[in-house]
C-alpha positions in Angstrom: 20.3 -59.7 -49.0 20.6 -56.6 -46.9 24.3 -57.1 -46.4 24.8 -57.7 -50.1 23.0 -54.5 -50.9 25.0 -52.5 -48.4 28.2 -53.9 -49.9 27.0 -53.1 -53.4 26.2 -49.5 -52.3 29.6 -49.1 -50.7 31.3 -50.4 -53.8 29.3 -48.0 -56.0 30.3 -45.1 -53.8 33.9 -46.1 -53.9 33.8 -46.4 -57.6 32.2 -42.9 -57.9 34.9 -41.5 -55.7 37.7 -43.1 -57.8 36.1 -41.7 -61.0 36.0 -38.2 -59.5 39.7 -38.5 -58.5 40.6 -39.7 -62.0 38.7 -36.8 -63.6 40.5 -34.4 -61.3 43.8 -35.9 -62.2 43.0 -35.6 -65.9 42.0 -32.0 -65.5 45.2 -31.2 -63.7 47.2 -33.0 -66.5 45.4 -31.1 -69.2 45.9 -27.8 -67.4 49.7 -28.4 -67.1 49.9 -29.2 -70.9 47.9 -26.0 -71.7 50.1 -24.0 -69.3 53.3 -25.3 -71.0 51.9 -24.6 -74.4 51.1 -21.0 -73.5 54.4 -20.3 -71.7 56.5 -21.7 -74.5 54.6 -19.7 -77.0 54.8 -16.4 -75.1 58.5 -16.7 -74.3 59.5 -17.2 -77.9 59.4 -13.6 -79.0 61.5 -12.0 -76.2 64.0 -14.8 -76.6 64.1 -14.2 -80.4 64.7 -10.5 -79.7 67.7 -11.3 -77.4 69.1 -13.8 -79.9 68.7 -11.5 -83.0 70.4 -8.6 -81.4 73.1 -10.7 -79.9 73.9 -12.1 -83.4 74.1 -8.6 -84.8 76.5 -7.6 -82.0 78.6 -10.7 -82.6 78.9 -10.2 -86.4 79.5 -6.4 -86.3 81.3 -5.9 -83.0 84.3 -4.3 -84.8 82.4 -1.7 -86.9 79.1 -1.2 -85.0 78.8 2.5 -83.8 78.9 2.8 -80.1 75.4 4.3 -79.9 74.0 1.5 -82.0 75.6 -1.1 -79.8 74.3 0.6 -76.7 70.8 0.7 -78.2 70.9 -3.1 -79.0 72.2 -3.9 -75.5 69.4 -1.9 -74.0 66.9 -3.8 -76.2 68.4 -7.1 -75.0 68.2 -6.1 -71.3 64.6 -4.9 -71.9 63.6 -8.3 -73.5 65.3 -10.2 -70.6 63.5 -8.1 -68.1 60.2 -8.7 -69.8 60.8 -12.4 -69.8 61.7 -12.4 -66.1 58.6 -10.3 -65.3 56.4 -12.6 -67.3 57.8 -15.7 -65.6 57.4 -14.2 -62.2 53.8 -13.1 -63.0 52.9 -16.5 -64.2 54.5 -18.4 -61.4 53.1 -16.2 -58.7 49.6 -16.3 -60.1 47.0 -19.0 -59.8 47.5 -20.0 -63.4 49.5 -23.2 -62.8 47.0 -24.5 -60.2 43.7 -23.1 -61.3 44.0 -22.0 -64.9 43.3 -18.4 -63.9 45.6 -15.5 -64.5 45.5 -12.7 -61.9 44.7 -9.4 -63.5 46.3 -6.2 -62.0 45.4 -2.8 -63.6 47.8 0.0 -63.5 48.2 3.4 -65.1 50.8 3.2 -67.8 51.7 4.7 -71.2 50.1 2.5 -73.8 51.7 4.8 -76.4 55.2 4.0 -75.1 54.5 0.2 -74.9 53.2 0.1 -78.5 56.2 2.1 -79.8 58.6 -0.2 -77.9 57.1 -3.4 -79.1 57.0 -2.2 -82.7 60.6 -1.2 -82.5 61.6 -4.6 -81.2 59.8 -6.3 -84.1 61.4 -3.8 -86.6 64.8 -4.8 -85.2 64.1 -8.4 -85.8 62.5 -8.1 -89.2 64.7 -5.4 -90.9 63.1 -6.0 -94.3 59.7 -5.0 -93.0 58.4 -1.4 -92.9 56.5 -0.8 -89.6 54.7 2.5 -89.3 53.2 3.6 -86.0 50.6 6.3 -85.2 49.7 6.5 -81.5 49.2 10.3 -81.3 45.5 9.8 -80.5 46.3 8.1 -77.2 46.1 9.7 -73.7 49.2 10.0 -71.5 48.1 6.9 -69.5 45.4 4.2 -69.5 44.2 1.9 -66.7 44.7 -1.6 -68.0 46.8 -4.7 -67.2 50.2 -3.9 -68.7 51.5 -7.5 -68.9 48.3 -8.7 -70.6 48.5 -5.9 -73.1 52.1 -6.9 -73.8 51.0 -10.4 -74.5 48.2 -9.2 -76.8 50.3 -6.7 -78.8 53.3 -9.0 -79.0 51.2 -11.8 -80.5 49.5 -9.4 -83.1 52.8 -7.8 -84.1 54.6 -11.1 -84.4 51.8 -12.6 -86.5 51.8 -9.5 -88.8 55.6 -9.9 -89.4 55.5 -13.7 -89.8 52.6 -13.8 -92.3 53.9 -10.9 -94.4 56.8 -12.5 -96.3 56.1 -10.5 -99.5 58.5 -8.5 -101.6 57.5 -5.2 -100.0 56.2 -6.1 -96.5 54.4 -3.3 -94.7 52.7 -3.2 -91.3 50.7 -0.3 -90.1 49.9 0.1 -86.4 47.4 2.7 -85.2 45.9 3.5 -81.8 43.5 6.1 -80.6 40.6 6.7 -78.2 37.0 6.4 -79.4 34.5 7.5 -76.7 35.5 5.4 -73.6 37.4 2.8 -75.6 41.0 2.4 -76.7 41.1 1.2 -80.3 44.2 -0.6 -81.7 44.6 -1.5 -85.4 47.3 -3.8 -86.8 47.2 -4.1 -90.6 49.6 -6.0 -92.9 49.9 -6.8 -96.6 50.7 -10.4 -96.1 49.3 -13.8 -97.3 45.8 -13.2 -96.0 43.2 -15.8 -94.9 40.5 -17.4 -97.0 36.9 -16.2 -96.4 35.7 -19.6 -95.3 38.4 -19.9 -92.6 38.1 -16.5 -90.9 35.5 -17.7 -88.4 38.0 -20.3 -87.2 41.1 -18.1 -86.7 40.4 -17.8 -82.9 40.0 -21.5 -82.4 42.9 -23.0 -80.4 45.5 -24.7 -82.6 43.8 -23.6 -85.9 46.1 -22.5 -88.7 44.9 -21.1 -92.0 45.6 -23.0 -95.2 47.7 -20.0 -96.4 50.1 -20.5 -93.5 51.6 -23.7 -95.0 55.4 -23.5 -94.8 55.3 -20.8 -92.1 56.1 -22.0 -88.6 53.5 -21.5 -85.9 51.4 -23.3 -83.2 47.9 -21.8 -83.7 47.9 -20.7 -80.1 48.5 -16.9 -80.5 45.2 -15.6 -81.8 43.2 -17.8 -79.5 45.0 -16.5 -76.5 44.6 -12.9 -77.7 40.9 -13.5 -78.1 40.5 -14.9 -74.5 42.5 -12.0 -73.0 40.5 -9.3 -74.9 37.2 -10.9 -73.9 38.3 -10.9 -70.3 38.9 -7.2 -70.6 35.3 -6.8 -71.7 36.7 -5.8 -75.1 36.1 -6.9 -78.7 38.4 -8.1 -81.4 37.6 -8.2 -85.1 39.6 -9.7 -87.9 39.2 -9.0 -91.6 41.4 -10.6 -94.3 41.8 -11.2 -98.0 44.1 -13.6 -99.7 47.1 -11.9 -101.3 46.0 -8.5 -99.9 46.6 -8.9 -96.1 44.9 -8.9 -92.7 43.5 -6.2 -90.5 42.9 -6.8 -86.8 41.0 -4.3 -84.7 40.9 -4.3 -80.9 38.5 -2.3 -78.7 39.0 -2.1 -74.9 37.4 0.0 -72.2 40.0 2.5 -71.0 39.2 2.1 -67.3 37.8 -1.1 -66.1 38.1 -3.1 -62.8 39.2 -6.6 -63.7 39.0 -10.0 -62.1 41.0 -13.1 -62.5 40.4 -14.6 -65.9 40.4 -18.1 -67.3 43.2 -19.0 -69.7 42.8 -22.3 -71.5 46.1 -22.5 -73.4 
């Protein structure tokens, strides 16, 4: 009986060990899927910028003014550089192994970053009017530039994508309020039903008004995670047929740690 019980105990321990190994394997598999989903989503915009400007150069190579051609080539190089930097940041971080993105604060001009990203979206969506007011920002802020690029790119791309109306307008404002940076992105697009607004930050959720518009439902969820990791807040207001307004509030100077990314 004693031998039997010992064997039974050993078998139970082995089974528990196998179950733990299986759970770890499943976690790793899920993490890889989430990683691929996030990377494919974030690389889409800079690649679209490259493709859009390359197409314009190809169509108008004979009559495009030299200065305009140089500007578009500069935009292409900037988008390629951003893609490379993003790839290096992701691959050199712990994200692939642990699901955590390393955060590195630096002093940079948020004003210039917003203006650059708005101009890139304007070049892609030439029918859209994008107005920018960043005069209320200081010369520099202490934040993670690559994370802010991810956040702003997502918000601007969404504003463009979900504003397919006859006179599409997007307004971007940023200023300082106390010790916080405030960023507003407002459009006059399709809007979101009241009973769905609470779900917009859920991963893979897409509003019923987005039918026929391509998307993965990853962007706003990722933005929400990144903003929370910066000890910030994000608020979204929307009305069908009127548009959507997104407000972000972030501490100007904050020491940051590695943050969990679940996409």
